[in-house]
C-alpha positions in Angstrom: 249.8 83.8 36.6 247.9 80.4 35.4 247.7 79.4 31.7 246.2 76.7 29.7 248.8 75.4 27.4 248.2 71.9 26.1 251.1 70.5 25.6 254.3 69.7 28.0 255.7 73.1 27.8 257.3 75.2 30.6 256.1 78.8 31.3 258.1 80.9 33.6 257.6 84.5 34.9 260.6 86.8 36.6 259.1 90.4 37.2 256.7 90.2 34.2 259.3 89.2 31.8 258.0 85.4 30.5 259.9 82.9 28.4 258.6 80.0 27.1 260.3 76.9 26.2 258.5 74.4 24.0 261.0 71.5 22.4 258.1 70.4 19.9 255.5 72.7 19.6 253.6 73.9 16.6 253.4 77.4 15.9 249.9 77.5 16.5 250.5 76.5 20.2 253.0 79.4 20.3 250.5 81.9 19.2 248.0 80.6 21.4 250.4 81.0 24.6 251.4 84.4 23.3 247.6 85.7 23.0 247.0 84.4 26.6 250.1 86.2 28.0 249.1 89.7 26.0 245.3 88.9 27.5 246.9 88.5 30.9 248.3 91.9 30.2 252.2 90.9 29.5 254.1 93.7 27.5 254.6 91.8 24.0 258.6 92.9 24.1 258.6 91.1 27.7 257.5 87.7 25.8 260.9 85.7 24.7 260.4 82.4 22.7 262.8 79.5 22.4 262.6 76.4 20.7 265.3 73.2 21.7 265.7 71.0 19.1 269.0 69.3 17.1 269.7 71.8 14.2 269.3 70.4 10.9 272.6 69.9 8.4 273.1 73.5 6.9 272.5 73.3 3.4 274.4 76.3 1.8 273.3 76.3 -1.9 275.0 78.7 -3.2 279.4 79.0 -4.2 279.1 82.3 -4.8 280.3 84.9 -2.5 278.5 88.1 -0.8 279.4 91.2 -0.4 278.9 92.1 3.7 279.1 95.7 4.8 279.2 96.2 8.7 277.8 99.8 8.2 278.4 100.9 12.0 282.4 99.8 12.3 282.4 100.4 8.5 284.1 97.2 7.1 283.6 95.8 4.4 284.4 92.0 4.0 283.3 89.2 1.7 281.3 86.3 3.0 281.8 82.7 1.2 280.1 79.6 2.2 283.0 78.4 4.4 282.5 81.8 6.6 279.8 80.3 8.2 277.0 82.3 10.1 277.1 86.0 9.8 278.1 85.9 14.0 281.3 83.8 13.5 282.2 85.5 10.5 282.4 88.8 12.5 284.0 87.7 15.3 286.9 86.3 13.0 287.0 89.7 11.7 287.2 91.4 15.1 283.8 93.0 14.5 281.6 93.3 17.7 278.2 92.0 17.6 275.3 91.7 20.0 275.2 88.0 21.3 274.2 86.1 23.9 273.3 82.7 22.2 276.0 80.4 23.6 274.6 81.1 26.9 271.0 80.5 26.6 269.9 84.2 25.4 268.3 83.4 22.3 267.7 86.2 19.9 269.9 88.4 21.8 272.1 88.3 18.4 269.5 90.0 16.2 270.8 92.7 14.2 268.8 95.0 11.5 269.3 94.3 7.7 269.9 97.7 6.4 270.0 95.9 2.4 270.2 92.6 0.9 268.6 89.5 2.3 269.7 86.2 4.9 268.7 82.9 5.3 268.5 81.4 8.5 269.8 78.1 8.7 268.0 75.9 11.7 265.0 78.3 12.5 262.2 80.3 11.1 263.2 83.8 10.4 262.2 87.0 13.3 258.9 88.2 13.4 260.5 91.3 11.9 261.5 91.1 8.2 264.1 93.6 8.4 266.1 91.8 11.4 268.3 88.7 11.1 269.9 86.0 14.0 273.1 86.3 13.0 274.0 83.2 15.1 272.5 81.4 12.3 271.5 83.6 9.3 273.9 83.7 5.9 273.5 85.8 3.2 272.1 85.2 0.0 272.7 88.9 -1.6 274.8 91.2 -1.2 274.2 92.5 2.4 274.3 96.0 4.7 273.9 95.2 8.6 273.4 98.0 11.1 276.8 96.9 13.2 
């Protein structure tokens, strides 16, 4: 499936599941690649995106604690700035969340937000406004997760 890619992007396809790895691509290039994949018949759900870069130092502006409700597990806990991203916070509490982040399965930690808001520390938020990537999200209000 040859696709014209105007940068040093690598594109691989395995069983029509495509992964774009682009360290310095602007969002317009990413959009162009996605459009070309869709035009070639690749289903949107089979297109994944990863951006490799050193994360900026996370700035957590608020010292305010937030209540986090993990609805499926029925647990409620108080998140503080020292708690870090929601994935680490949940793991320390023994709450299982989906994740393959540490083995290169980016976006596998996506969890639906039922109520509240988060900030993503190292990347843009997911396309779906009611979803957070728990490996890099922190609450900026009281929060209820579908977890």
